[in-house]
C-alpha positions as CSV (number, residue, x, y, z in Angstrom):
1,M,32.8,38.2,21.4
2,E,35.7,40.1,22.9
3,K,39.2,39.2,22.0
4,L,40.9,37.1,24.7
5,T,43.8,38.5,26.6
6,D,47.1,36.6,26.5
7,K,46.4,35.2,30.0
8,Q,42.9,34.0,29.0
9,Q,44.3,32.4,25.8
10,Y,46.9,30.6,27.8
11,F,44.3,29.5,30.3
12,R,42.2,28.0,27.4
13,N,45.3,26.2,26.2
14,I,46.1,24.5,29.5
15,I,42.7,24.1,31.2
16,D,42.2,20.6,29.8
17,L,45.6,19.5,31.2
18,V,44.7,20.9,34.6
19,L,41.3,19.4,34.8
20,D,42.6,16.0,33.6
21,G,45.2,16.1,36.4
22,E,48.1,16.3,33.9
23,G,49.1,19.9,34.5
24,D,52.3,20.7,36.4
25,K,52.3,22.9,39.5
26,N,52.8,26.1,37.6
27,E,49.9,25.4,35.3
28,V,47.6,24.5,38.1
29,D,48.6,27.6,40.1
30,F,48.1,29.8,37.1
31,C,44.7,28.4,36.3
32,M,43.5,28.6,39.9
33,N,44.7,32.3,40.1
34,Q,42.8,33.0,36.8
35,V,39.7,31.3,38.2
36,A,39.8,33.4,41.3
37,H,40.3,36.7,39.4
38,C,38.9,36.5,35.9
39,P,35.2,36.0,35.3
40,Y,35.8,34.6,31.8
41,C,38.2,32.0,33.2
42,R,36.0,31.1,36.1
43,T,33.0,30.5,33.8
44,T,35.1,28.5,31.4
45,Y,36.5,26.4,34.3
46,E,33.0,25.7,35.7
47,Q,31.7,24.7,32.3
48,E,34.6,22.4,31.5
49,K,34.5,20.8,35.0
50,A,30.7,20.3,34.7
51,V,31.2,18.5,31.3
52,R,33.7,16.2,32.9
53,E,31.5,15.4,35.9
54,C,28.6,14.6,33.5
55,I,30.8,12.3,31.4
56,K,32.1,10.5,34.6
57,R,28.5,10.0,35.8
58,Y,27.4,8.4,32.6
59,E,30.5,6.5,31.5
60,N,29.5,3.5,33.7
61,Y,26.3,3.2,31.8
62,V,27.8,3.2,28.3
63,T,29.9,0.4,27.0
64,A,31.6,0.3,23.6
65,P,30.2,-2.1,21.1
66,Q,32.1,-5.4,21.1
67,D,33.0,-5.2,17.3
68,L,34.5,-1.8,18.0
69,L,36.7,-3.1,20.8
70,L,37.8,-6.1,18.6
71,S,38.6,-3.7,15.7
72,I,40.7,-1.5,17.9
73,Q,42.5,-4.5,19.4
74,S,43.2,-5.9,15.9
75,I,44.6,-2.6,14.7
76,T,46.7,-2.2,17.8
77,Q,48.1,-5.7,17.5
78,Q,48.9,-5.2,13.7
79,A,50.8,-2.0,14.6
80,V,52.8,-3.9,17.2
81,Y,53.7,-6.8,15.0
82,S,54.4,-4.8,11.9
């Protein structure tokens, strides 16, 4: 694999923020510019976006086990009351 350029590396560092809607305007603009002009970034963007769409499609069908939910709730409450 080729070594990533600085722009590609920065893109990799912020793409999750951008796709999750947590990137600021500069990060979003940077990513969209890279997607438009860099084949590596475009491919990465399309793959990451596809993964998120797949997860969204199936998350309605998967529920966490009740004992896991209770365990998390118990741990959270212990941390609050400690």
